[in-house]
mmJSON file of the N, C-alpha and C atoms, coordinates in Angstrom:
{"data_MODEL":{"atom_site":{
"group_PDB":["ATOM","ATOM","ATOM","ATOM","ATOM","ATOM","ATOM","ATOM","ATOM","ATOM","ATOM","ATOM","ATOM","ATOM","ATOM","ATOM","ATOM","ATOM","ATOM","ATOM","ATOM","ATOM","ATOM","ATOM","ATOM","ATOM","ATOM","ATOM","ATOM","ATOM","ATOM","ATOM","ATOM","ATOM","ATOM","ATOM","ATOM","ATOM","ATOM","ATOM","ATOM","ATOM","ATOM","ATOM","ATOM","ATOM","ATOM","ATOM","ATOM","ATOM","ATOM","ATOM","ATOM","ATOM","ATOM","ATOM","ATOM","ATOM","ATOM","ATOM","ATOM","ATOM","ATOM","ATOM","ATOM","ATOM","ATOM","ATOM","ATOM","ATOM","ATOM","ATOM","ATOM","ATOM","ATOM","ATOM","ATOM","ATOM","ATOM","ATOM","ATOM","ATOM","ATOM","ATOM","ATOM","ATOM","ATOM","ATOM","ATOM","ATOM","ATOM","ATOM","ATOM","ATOM","ATOM","ATOM","ATOM","ATOM","ATOM","ATOM","ATOM","ATOM","ATOM","ATOM","ATOM","ATOM","ATOM","ATOM","ATOM","ATOM","ATOM","ATOM","ATOM","ATOM","ATOM","ATOM","ATOM","ATOM","ATOM","ATOM","ATOM","ATOM","ATOM","ATOM","ATOM","ATOM","ATOM","ATOM","ATOM","ATOM","ATOM","ATOM","ATOM","ATOM","ATOM","ATOM","ATOM","ATOM","ATOM","ATOM","ATOM","ATOM","ATOM","ATOM","ATOM","ATOM","ATOM","ATOM","ATOM","ATOM","ATOM","ATOM","ATOM","ATOM","ATOM","ATOM","ATOM","ATOM","ATOM","ATOM","ATOM","ATOM","ATOM","ATOM","ATOM","ATOM","ATOM","ATOM","ATOM","ATOM","ATOM","ATOM","ATOM","ATOM","ATOM","ATOM","ATOM","ATOM","ATOM","ATOM","ATOM","ATOM","ATOM","ATOM","ATOM","ATOM","ATOM","ATOM","ATOM","ATOM","ATOM","ATOM","ATOM","ATOM","ATOM","ATOM","ATOM","ATOM","ATOM","ATOM","ATOM","ATOM","ATOM","ATOM","ATOM","ATOM","ATOM","ATOM","ATOM","ATOM"],
"id":[1,2,3,4,5,6,7,8,9,10,11,12,13,14,15,16,17,18,19,20,21,22,23,24,25,26,27,28,29,30,31,32,33,34,35,36,37,38,39,40,41,42,43,44,45,46,47,48,49,50,51,52,53,54,55,56,57,58,59,60,61,62,63,64,65,66,67,68,69,70,71,72,73,74,75,76,77,78,79,80,81,82,83,84,85,86,87,88,89,90,91,92,93,94,95,96,97,98,99,100,101,102,103,104,105,106,107,108,109,110,111,112,113,114,115,116,117,118,119,120,121,122,123,124,125,126,127,128,129,130,131,132,133,134,135,136,137,138,139,140,141,142,143,144,145,146,147,148,149,150,151,152,153,154,155,156,157,158,159,160,161,162,163,164,165,166,167,168,169,170,171,172,173,174,175,176,177,178,179,180,181,182,183,184,185,186,187,188,189,190,191,192,193,194,195,196,197,198,199,200,201,202,203,204,205,206,207,208,209,210],
"type_symbol":["N","C","C","N","C","C","N","C","C","N","C","C","N","C","C","N","C","C","N","C","C","N","C","C","N","C","C","N","C","C","N","C","C","N","C","C","N","C","C","N","C","C","N","C","C","N","C","C","N","C","C","N","C","C","N","C","C","N","C","C","N","C","C","N","C","C","N","C","C","N","C","C","N","C","C","N","C","C","N","C","C","N","C","C","N","C","C","N","C","C","N","C","C","N","C","C","N","C","C","N","C","C","N","C","C","N","C","C","N","C","C","N","C","C","N","C","C","N","C","C","N","C","C","N","C","C","N","C","C","N","C","C","N","C","C","N","C","C","N","C","C","N","C","C","N","C","C","N","C","C","N","C","C","N","C","C","N","C","C","N","C","C","N","C","C","N","C","C","N","C","C","N","C","C","N","C","C","N","C","C","N","C","C","N","C","C","N","C","C","N","C","C","N","C","C","N","C","C","N","C","C","N","C","C","N","C","C","N","C","C"],
"label_atom_id":["N","CA","C","N","CA","C","N","CA","C","N","CA","C","N","CA","C","N","CA","C","N","CA","C","N","CA","C","N","CA","C","N","CA","C","N","CA","C","N","CA","C","N","CA","C","N","CA","C","N","CA","C","N","CA","C","N","CA","C","N","CA","C","N","CA","C","N","CA","C","N","CA","C","N","CA","C","N","CA","C","N","CA","C","N","CA","C","N","CA","C","N","CA","C","N","CA","C","N","CA","C","N","CA","C","N","CA","C","N","CA","C","N","CA","C","N","CA","C","N","CA","C","N","CA","C","N","CA","C","N","CA","C","N","CA","C","N","CA","C","N","CA","C","N","CA","C","N","CA","C","N","CA","C","N","CA","C","N","CA","C","N","CA","C","N","CA","C","N","CA","C","N","CA","C","N","CA","C","N","CA","C","N","CA","C","N","CA","C","N","CA","C","N","CA","C","N","CA","C","N","CA","C","N","CA","C","N","CA","C","N","CA","C","N","CA","C","N","CA","C","N","CA","C","N","CA","C","N","CA","C","N","CA","C","N","CA","C","N","CA","C","N","CA","C"],
"label_alt_id":[null,null,null,null,null,null,null,null,null,null,null,null,null,null,null,null,null,null,null,null,null,null,null,null,null,null,null,null,null,null,null,null,null,null,null,null,null,null,null,null,null,null,null,null,null,null,null,null,null,null,null,null,null,null,null,null,null,null,null,null,null,null,null,null,null,null,null,null,null,null,null,null,null,null,null,null,null,null,null,null,null,null,null,null,null,null,null,null,null,null,null,null,null,null,null,null,null,null,null,null,null,null,null,null,null,null,null,null,null,null,null,null,null,null,null,null,null,null,null,null,null,null,null,null,null,null,null,null,null,null,null,null,null,null,null,null,null,null,null,null,null,null,null,null,null,null,null,null,null,null,null,null,null,null,null,null,null,null,null,null,null,null,null,null,null,null,null,null,null,null,null,null,null,null,null,null,null,null,null,null,null,null,null,null,null,null,null,null,null,null,null,null,null,null,null,null,null,null,null,null,null,null,null,null,null,null,null,null,null,null],
"label_comp_id":["MET","MET","MET","GLN","GLN","GLN","TYR","TYR","TYR","PRO","PRO","PRO","ALA","ALA","ALA","PRO","PRO","PRO","SER","SER","SER","PRO","PRO","PRO","ALA","ALA","ALA","GLU","GLU","GLU","ILE","ILE","ILE","GLU","GLU","GLU","ALA","ALA","ALA","ALA","ALA","ALA","ALA","ALA","ALA","ARG","ARG","ARG","ILE","ILE","ILE","LEU","LEU","LEU","PHE","PHE","PHE","GLU","GLU","GLU","GLU","GLU","GLU","ALA","ALA","ALA","ARG","ARG","ARG","PHE","PHE","PHE","TYR","TYR","TYR","ARG","ARG","ARG","TRP","TRP","TRP","PHE","PHE","PHE","PRO","PRO","PRO","ILE","ILE","ILE","ALA","ALA","ALA","THR","THR","THR","ASP","ASP","ASP","SER","SER","SER","TYR","TYR","TYR","GLU","GLU","GLU","ILE","ILE","ILE","PHE","PHE","PHE","ALA","ALA","ALA","GLU","GLU","GLU","SER","SER","SER","ASN","ASN","ASN","PRO","PRO","PRO","ILE","ILE","ILE","GLY","GLY","GLY","VAL","VAL","VAL","ALA","ALA","ALA","GLU","GLU","GLU","LEU","LEU","LEU","ARG","ARG","ARG","GLY","GLY","GLY","ILE","ILE","ILE","ALA","ALA","ALA","GLU","GLU","GLU","ARG","ARG","ARG","MET","MET","MET","LEU","LEU","LEU","MET","MET","MET","ALA","ALA","ALA","ALA","ALA","ALA","ALA","ALA","ALA","HIS","HIS","HIS","THR","THR","THR","LYS","LYS","LYS","TRP","TRP","TRP","GLY","GLY","GLY","THR","THR","THR","ARG","ARG","ARG","LEU","LEU","LEU","ARG","ARG","ARG"],
"label_asym_id":["A","A","A","A","A","A","A","A","A","A","A","A","A","A","A","A","A","A","A","A","A","A","A","A","A","A","A","A","A","A","A","A","A","A","A","A","A","A","A","A","A","A","A","A","A","A","A","A","A","A","A","A","A","A","A","A","A","A","A","A","A","A","A","A","A","A","A","A","A","A","A","A","A","A","A","A","A","A","A","A","A","A","A","A","A","A","A","A","A","A","A","A","A","A","A","A","A","A","A","A","A","A","A","A","A","A","A","A","A","A","A","A","A","A","A","A","A","A","A","A","A","A","A","A","A","A","A","A","A","A","A","A","A","A","A","A","A","A","A","A","A","A","A","A","A","A","A","A","A","A","A","A","A","A","A","A","A","A","A","A","A","A","A","A","A","A","A","A","A","A","A","A","A","A","A","A","A","A","A","A","A","A","A","A","A","A","A","A","A","A","A","A","A","A","A","A","A","A","A","A","A","A","A","A","A","A","A","A","A","A"],
"label_entity_id":["1","1","1","1","1","1","1","1","1","1","1","1","1","1","1","1","1","1","1","1","1","1","1","1","1","1","1","1","1","1","1","1","1","1","1","1","1","1","1","1","1","1","1","1","1","1","1","1","1","1","1","1","1","1","1","1","1","1","1","1","1","1","1","1","1","1","1","1","1","1","1","1","1","1","1","1","1","1","1","1","1","1","1","1","1","1","1","1","1","1","1","1","1","1","1","1","1","1","1","1","1","1","1","1","1","1","1","1","1","1","1","1","1","1","1","1","1","1","1","1","1","1","1","1","1","1","1","1","1","1","1","1","1","1","1","1","1","1","1","1","1","1","1","1","1","1","1","1","1","1","1","1","1","1","1","1","1","1","1","1","1","1","1","1","1","1","1","1","1","1","1","1","1","1","1","1","1","1","1","1","1","1","1","1","1","1","1","1","1","1","1","1","1","1","1","1","1","1","1","1","1","1","1","1","1","1","1","1","1","1"],
"label_seq_id":[1,1,1,2,2,2,3,3,3,4,4,4,5,5,5,6,6,6,7,7,7,8,8,8,9,9,9,10,10,10,11,11,11,12,12,12,13,13,13,14,14,14,15,15,15,16,16,16,17,17,17,18,18,18,19,19,19,20,20,20,21,21,21,22,22,22,23,23,23,24,24,24,25,25,25,26,26,26,27,27,27,28,28,28,29,29,29,30,30,30,31,31,31,32,32,32,33,33,33,34,34,34,35,35,35,36,36,36,37,37,37,38,38,38,39,39,39,40,40,40,41,41,41,42,42,42,43,43,43,44,44,44,45,45,45,46,46,46,47,47,47,48,48,48,49,49,49,50,50,50,51,51,51,52,52,52,53,53,53,54,54,54,55,55,55,56,56,56,57,57,57,58,58,58,59,59,59,60,60,60,61,61,61,62,62,62,63,63,63,64,64,64,65,65,65,66,66,66,67,67,67,68,68,68,69,69,69,70,70,70],
"pdbx_PDB_ins_code":[null,null,null,null,null,null,null,null,null,null,null,null,null,null,null,null,null,null,null,null,null,null,null,null,null,null,null,null,null,null,null,null,null,null,null,null,null,null,null,null,null,null,null,null,null,null,null,null,null,null,null,null,null,null,null,null,null,null,null,null,null,null,null,null,null,null,null,null,null,null,null,null,null,null,null,null,null,null,null,null,null,null,null,null,null,null,null,null,null,null,null,null,null,null,null,null,null,null,null,null,null,null,null,null,null,null,null,null,null,null,null,null,null,null,null,null,null,null,null,null,null,null,null,null,null,null,null,null,null,null,null,null,null,null,null,null,null,null,null,null,null,null,null,null,null,null,null,null,null,null,null,null,null,null,null,null,null,null,null,null,null,null,null,null,null,null,null,null,null,null,null,null,null,null,null,null,null,null,null,null,null,null,null,null,null,null,null,null,null,null,null,null,null,null,null,null,null,null,null,null,null,null,null,null,null,null,null,null,null,null],
"Cartn_x":[0.679,-0.336,1.138,0.838,1.217,0.256,1.428,0.631,1.096,-0.137,0.269,2.338,2.431,3.742,3.868,4.074,4.155,3.936,2.79,2.613,4.194,4.182,5.13,4.727,3.893,3.807,4.472,3.556,4.585,5.953,6.38,8.332,8.301,7.954,8.52,8.715,7.204,7.219,7.886,8.387,9.234,10.559,11.137,12.464,12.586,11.67,11.809,12.259,11.525,11.102,12.69,13.516,15.089,15.652,15.629,16.452,16.845,15.454,15.82,16.188,15.913,17.057,18.183,18.582,20.211,20.638,20.195,20.558,20.622,19.75,19.884,20.879,21.076,21.858,23.312,23.342,24.604,25.204,24.519,24.961,25.659,25.344,26.16,26.611,27.089,27.912,26.939,25.834,24.999,25.037,24.721,25.333,23.838,23.235,21.581,20.924,19.795,18.989,17.148,17.245,15.928,15.949,15.559,15.673,15.169,14.156,14.305,15.767,16.78,17.928,18.846,18.609,19.634,19.058,18.046,16.953,17.704,17.783,18.217,20.029,20.421,21.585,23.118,21.656,22.71,21.445,21.144,19.735,20.471,21.703,21.669,21.662,22.347,21.473,20.677,19.458,17.936,17.519,17.951,17.353,17.935,18.518,19.144,18.677,17.876,17.032,15.878,15.31,13.94,13.767,15.044,15.005,15.083,15.589,15.384,14.179,14.362,12.285,11.748,11.592,10.514,10.38,12.174,12.753,12.159,12.201,11.231,9.907,9.299,7.542,7.451,8.003,7.705,7.922,9.119,9.323,8.259,7.528,6.806,5.346,4.885,3.756,3.817,4.91,5.319,4.539,5.712,5.95,4.275,3.187,2.09,1.187,1.536,0.731,0.691,2.099,2.623,3.403,3.616,5.061,6.094,7.059,8.479,8.508,9.811,10.251,11.126,11.479,12.817,13.707],
"Cartn_y":[-1.168,0.011,1.62,2.073,3.01,4.371,5.14,6.767,7.922,8.848,9.925,10.676,10.991,12.128,13.612,13.636,14.906,16.252,17.081,17.936,19.183,19.599,20.65,21.696,21.946,23.002,22.426,21.423,20.263,20.73,20.121,20.175,21.445,22.585,23.564,24.225,24.163,24.186,23.399,22.671,21.857,22.425,22.276,22.824,24.36,25.106,26.31,26.36,25.136,24.653,24.442,23.497,22.377,24.096,24.718,26.165,26.703,27.02,27.802,26.767,25.512,24.818,24.682,24.977,24.909,25.847,26.92,28.303,28.754,27.642,27.535,27.692,26.35,25.525,25.333,26.23,27.092,25.256,24.532,23.405,23.998,24.425,25.571,26.883,27.39,28.952,29.563,30.392,31.297,32.326,33.557,35.082,35.73,35.169,35.741,35.328,36.304,36.679,35.898,35.322,34.25,33.505,32.61,31.623,31.939,33.078,33.304,33.59,34.727,35.351,34.157,32.891,31.457,30.321,30.707,30.298,30.632,31.968,32.669,32.501,32.603,32.516,30.95,29.796,28.722,28.115,27.614,26.728,24.892,24.808,23.133,23.177,23.863,24.267,24.103,24.692,24.697,23.274,23.117,21.629,20.646,20.415,19.544,19.334,20.472,20.962,20.302,20.452,20.284,18.729,18.037,16.512,15.914,16.269,15.669,16.33,17.194,17.444,16.553,16.202,15.587,13.742,13.625,11.761,11.896,12.949,13.411,12.783,13.829,13.487,12.646,11.569,10.287,9.45,9.408,8.377,8.337,9.896,9.991,9.193,9.5,8.68,7.245,6.652,5.603,5.018,5.638,5.067,5.174,6.623,6.332,4.954,5.042,3.72,2.239,2.417,1.208,0.111,1.016,0.832,0.517,-0.677,0.229,0.782,1.206,2.072,1.019,0.955,0.033,0.598],
"Cartn_z":[-0.357,-0.072,0.346,-1.05,-0.883,-0.465,0.083,0.801,0.285,0.359,-0.609,0.027,-0.75,-0.7,-0.034,0.649,1.834,0.353,0.712,-0.794,-0.834,-2.012,-1.935,-0.616,-0.019,1.059,2.202,2.22,3.308,3.731,2.14,2.475,2.648,2.235,2.404,4.134,4.556,5.854,6.654,6.425,7.526,6.984,5.559,5.024,6.115,6.454,7.254,8.685,9.024,10.456,10.408,9.555,9.884,9.719,8.563,8.715,10.211,10.411,11.679,12.74,12.594,14.264,13.454,12.258,12.039,12.348,12.466,12.495,14.181,14.797,16.272,16.807,16.177,16.716,15.964,15.069,14.313,13.231,12.908,12.356,10.834,10.527,9.428,9.786,9.093,9.108,8.077,8.931,7.8,8.352,7.121,7.231,7.333,6.952,6.221,7.666,7.706,8.54,7.809,6.747,6.305,5.823,5.58,4.77,3.012,2.755,1.391,1.382,1.596,1.571,1.111,2.108,2.025,0.71,0.295,-0.644,-2.263,-2.213,-3.625,-3.346,-2.24,-2.296,-2.265,-1.912,-1.874,-2.081,-3.67,-3.979,-3.658,-3.825,-3.201,-1.748,-1.068,0.058,0.495,0.252,-0.347,-0.459,-1.773,-2.177,-1.292,-0.807,0.623,1.437,2.145,3.413,2.54,1.796,1.262,1.273,0.517,0.319,1.791,3.065,4.56,4.741,4.807,5.223,4.345,3.565,2.341,3.488,3.557,3.878,5.496,6.045,7.482,7.548,6.417,6.611,6.053,5.037,4.354,5.721,6.693,7.723,8.882,8.347,9.827,9.29,8.254,7.47,7.565,7.471,7.702,8.461,9.79,11.256,11.776,11.161,11.534,11.255,9.661,9.004,9.283,9.852,10.879,9.605,8.445,7.718,7.628,6.803,7.124,5.755,5.659,4.672,4.352,2.629,2.306,2.04],
"occupancy":[1.0,1.0,1.0,1.0,1.0,1.0,1.0,1.0,1.0,1.0,1.0,1.0,1.0,1.0,1.0,1.0,1.0,1.0,1.0,1.0,1.0,1.0,1.0,1.0,1.0,1.0,1.0,1.0,1.0,1.0,1.0,1.0,1.0,1.0,1.0,1.0,1.0,1.0,1.0,1.0,1.0,1.0,1.0,1.0,1.0,1.0,1.0,1.0,1.0,1.0,1.0,1.0,1.0,1.0,1.0,1.0,1.0,1.0,1.0,1.0,1.0,1.0,1.0,1.0,1.0,1.0,1.0,1.0,1.0,1.0,1.0,1.0,1.0,1.0,1.0,1.0,1.0,1.0,1.0,1.0,1.0,1.0,1.0,1.0,1.0,1.0,1.0,1.0,1.0,1.0,1.0,1.0,1.0,1.0,1.0,1.0,1.0,1.0,1.0,1.0,1.0,1.0,1.0,1.0,1.0,1.0,1.0,1.0,1.0,1.0,1.0,1.0,1.0,1.0,1.0,1.0,1.0,1.0,1.0,1.0,1.0,1.0,1.0,1.0,1.0,1.0,1.0,1.0,1.0,1.0,1.0,1.0,1.0,1.0,1.0,1.0,1.0,1.0,1.0,1.0,1.0,1.0,1.0,1.0,1.0,1.0,1.0,1.0,1.0,1.0,1.0,1.0,1.0,1.0,1.0,1.0,1.0,1.0,1.0,1.0,1.0,1.0,1.0,1.0,1.0,1.0,1.0,1.0,1.0,1.0,1.0,1.0,1.0,1.0,1.0,1.0,1.0,1.0,1.0,1.0,1.0,1.0,1.0,1.0,1.0,1.0,1.0,1.0,1.0,1.0,1.0,1.0,1.0,1.0,1.0,1.0,1.0,1.0,1.0,1.0,1.0,1.0,1.0,1.0,1.0,1.0,1.0,1.0,1.0,1.0],
"B_iso_or_equiv":[0.0,0.0,0.0,0.0,0.0,0.0,0.0,0.0,0.0,0.0,0.0,0.0,0.0,0.0,0.0,0.0,0.0,0.0,0.0,0.0,0.0,0.0,0.0,0.0,0.0,0.0,0.0,0.0,0.0,0.0,0.0,0.0,0.0,0.0,0.0,0.0,0.0,0.0,0.0,0.0,0.0,0.0,0.0,0.0,0.0,0.0,0.0,0.0,0.0,0.0,0.0,0.0,0.0,0.0,0.0,0.0,0.0,0.0,0.0,0.0,0.0,0.0,0.0,0.0,0.0,0.0,0.0,0.0,0.0,0.0,0.0,0.0,0.0,0.0,0.0,0.0,0.0,0.0,0.0,0.0,0.0,0.0,0.0,0.0,0.0,0.0,0.0,0.0,0.0,0.0,0.0,0.0,0.0,0.0,0.0,0.0,0.0,0.0,0.0,0.0,0.0,0.0,0.0,0.0,0.0,0.0,0.0,0.0,0.0,0.0,0.0,0.0,0.0,0.0,0.0,0.0,0.0,0.0,0.0,0.0,0.0,0.0,0.0,0.0,0.0,0.0,0.0,0.0,0.0,0.0,0.0,0.0,0.0,0.0,0.0,0.0,0.0,0.0,0.0,0.0,0.0,0.0,0.0,0.0,0.0,0.0,0.0,0.0,0.0,0.0,0.0,0.0,0.0,0.0,0.0,0.0,0.0,0.0,0.0,0.0,0.0,0.0,0.0,0.0,0.0,0.0,0.0,0.0,0.0,0.0,0.0,0.0,0.0,0.0,0.0,0.0,0.0,0.0,0.0,0.0,0.0,0.0,0.0,0.0,0.0,0.0,0.0,0.0,0.0,0.0,0.0,0.0,0.0,0.0,0.0,0.0,0.0,0.0,0.0,0.0,0.0,0.0,0.0,0.0,0.0,0.0,0.0,0.0,0.0,0.0],
"pdbx_formal_charge":[null,null,null,null,null,null,null,null,null,null,null,null,null,null,null,null,null,null,null,null,null,null,null,null,null,null,null,null,null,null,null,null,null,null,null,null,null,null,null,null,null,null,null,null,null,null,null,null,null,null,null,null,null,null,null,null,null,null,null,null,null,null,null,null,null,null,null,null,null,null,null,null,null,null,null,null,null,null,null,null,null,null,null,null,null,null,null,null,null,null,null,null,null,null,null,null,null,null,null,null,null,null,null,null,null,null,null,null,null,null,null,null,null,null,null,null,null,null,null,null,null,null,null,null,null,null,null,null,null,null,null,null,null,null,null,null,null,null,null,null,null,null,null,null,null,null,null,null,null,null,null,null,null,null,null,null,null,null,null,null,null,null,null,null,null,null,null,null,null,null,null,null,null,null,null,null,null,null,null,null,null,null,null,null,null,null,null,null,null,null,null,null,null,null,null,null,null,null,null,null,null,null,null,null,null,null,null,null,null,null],
"auth_seq_id":[1,1,1,2,2,2,3,3,3,4,4,4,5,5,5,6,6,6,7,7,7,8,8,8,9,9,9,10,10,10,11,11,11,12,12,12,13,13,13,14,14,14,15,15,15,16,16,16,17,17,17,18,18,18,19,19,19,20,20,20,21,21,21,22,22,22,23,23,23,24,24,24,25,25,25,26,26,26,27,27,27,28,28,28,29,29,29,30,30,30,31,31,31,32,32,32,33,33,33,34,34,34,35,35,35,36,36,36,37,37,37,38,38,38,39,39,39,40,40,40,41,41,41,42,42,42,43,43,43,44,44,44,45,45,45,46,46,46,47,47,47,48,48,48,49,49,49,50,50,50,51,51,51,52,52,52,53,53,53,54,54,54,55,55,55,56,56,56,57,57,57,58,58,58,59,59,59,60,60,60,61,61,61,62,62,62,63,63,63,64,64,64,65,65,65,66,66,66,67,67,67,68,68,68,69,69,69,70,70,70],
"auth_comp_id":["MET","MET","MET","GLN","GLN","GLN","TYR","TYR","TYR","PRO","PRO","PRO","ALA","ALA","ALA","PRO","PRO","PRO","SER","SER","SER","PRO","PRO","PRO","ALA","ALA","ALA","GLU","GLU","GLU","ILE","ILE","ILE","GLU","GLU","GLU","ALA","ALA","ALA","ALA","ALA","ALA","ALA","ALA","ALA","ARG","ARG","ARG","ILE","ILE","ILE","LEU","LEU","LEU","PHE","PHE","PHE","GLU","GLU","GLU","GLU","GLU","GLU","ALA","ALA","ALA","ARG","ARG","ARG","PHE","PHE","PHE","TYR","TYR","TYR","ARG","ARG","ARG","TRP","TRP","TRP","PHE","PHE","PHE","PRO","PRO","PRO","ILE","ILE","ILE","ALA","ALA","ALA","THR","THR","THR","ASP","ASP","ASP","SER","SER","SER","TYR","TYR","TYR","GLU","GLU","GLU","ILE","ILE","ILE","PHE","PHE","PHE","ALA","ALA","ALA","GLU","GLU","GLU","SER","SER","SER","ASN","ASN","ASN","PRO","PRO","PRO","ILE","ILE","ILE","GLY","GLY","GLY","VAL","VAL","VAL","ALA","ALA","ALA","GLU","GLU","GLU","LEU","LEU","LEU","ARG","ARG","ARG","GLY","GLY","GLY","ILE","ILE","ILE","ALA","ALA","ALA","GLU","GLU","GLU","ARG","ARG","ARG","MET","MET","MET","LEU","LEU","LEU","MET","MET","MET","ALA","ALA","ALA","ALA","ALA","ALA","ALA","ALA","ALA","HIS","HIS","HIS","THR","THR","THR","LYS","LYS","LYS","TRP","TRP","TRP","GLY","GLY","GLY","THR","THR","THR","ARG","ARG","ARG","LEU","LEU","LEU","ARG","ARG","ARG"],
"auth_asym_id":["A","A","A","A","A","A","A","A","A","A","A","A","A","A","A","A","A","A","A","A","A","A","A","A","A","A","A","A","A","A","A","A","A","A","A","A","A","A","A","A","A","A","A","A","A","A","A","A","A","A","A","A","A","A","A","A","A","A","A","A","A","A","A","A","A","A","A","A","A","A","A","A","A","A","A","A","A","A","A","A","A","A","A","A","A","A","A","A","A","A","A","A","A","A","A","A","A","A","A","A","A","A","A","A","A","A","A","A","A","A","A","A","A","A","A","A","A","A","A","A","A","A","A","A","A","A","A","A","A","A","A","A","A","A","A","A","A","A","A","A","A","A","A","A","A","A","A","A","A","A","A","A","A","A","A","A","A","A","A","A","A","A","A","A","A","A","A","A","A","A","A","A","A","A","A","A","A","A","A","A","A","A","A","A","A","A","A","A","A","A","A","A","A","A","A","A","A","A","A","A","A","A","A","A","A","A","A","A","A","A"],
"auth_atom_id":["N","CA","C","N","CA","C","N","CA","C","N","CA","C","N","CA","C","N","CA","C","N","CA","C","N","CA","C","N","CA","C","N","CA","C","N","CA","C","N","CA","C","N","CA","C","N","CA","C","N","CA","C","N","CA","C","N","CA","C","N","CA","C","N","CA","C","N","CA","C","N","CA","C","N","CA","C","N","CA","C","N","CA","C","N","CA","C","N","CA","C","N","CA","C","N","CA","C","N","CA","C","N","CA","C","N","CA","C","N","CA","C","N","CA","C","N","CA","C","N","CA","C","N","CA","C","N","CA","C","N","CA","C","N","CA","C","N","CA","C","N","CA","C","N","CA","C","N","CA","C","N","CA","C","N","CA","C","N","CA","C","N","CA","C","N","CA","C","N","CA","C","N","CA","C","N","CA","C","N","CA","C","N","CA","C","N","CA","C","N","CA","C","N","CA","C","N","CA","C","N","CA","C","N","CA","C","N","CA","C","N","CA","C","N","CA","C","N","CA","C","N","CA","C","N","CA","C","N","CA","C","N","CA","C","N","CA","C","N","CA","C","N","CA","C"],
"pdbx_PDB_model_num":[1,1,1,1,1,1,1,1,1,1,1,1,1,1,1,1,1,1,1,1,1,1,1,1,1,1,1,1,1,1,1,1,1,1,1,1,1,1,1,1,1,1,1,1,1,1,1,1,1,1,1,1,1,1,1,1,1,1,1,1,1,1,1,1,1,1,1,1,1,1,1,1,1,1,1,1,1,1,1,1,1,1,1,1,1,1,1,1,1,1,1,1,1,1,1,1,1,1,1,1,1,1,1,1,1,1,1,1,1,1,1,1,1,1,1,1,1,1,1,1,1,1,1,1,1,1,1,1,1,1,1,1,1,1,1,1,1,1,1,1,1,1,1,1,1,1,1,1,1,1,1,1,1,1,1,1,1,1,1,1,1,1,1,1,1,1,1,1,1,1,1,1,1,1,1,1,1,1,1,1,1,1,1,1,1,1,1,1,1,1,1,1,1,1,1,1,1,1,1,1,1,1,1,1,1,1,1,1,1,1]
}}}
């Protein structure tokens, strides 16, 4: 059984939270004050954050429905 993937809006919201946490814990050096500036200056970094967020949301959905990830 397959479950719907997270929507782009859900992925974006989760990526923004991940960005804020990364800034707070100084996981990577950022000299910007906003996600928008970061997105404009580092498209690869934003794509990676979105990918991580999507995988986290997928794992949560699979856990909720009691299925296993591959």
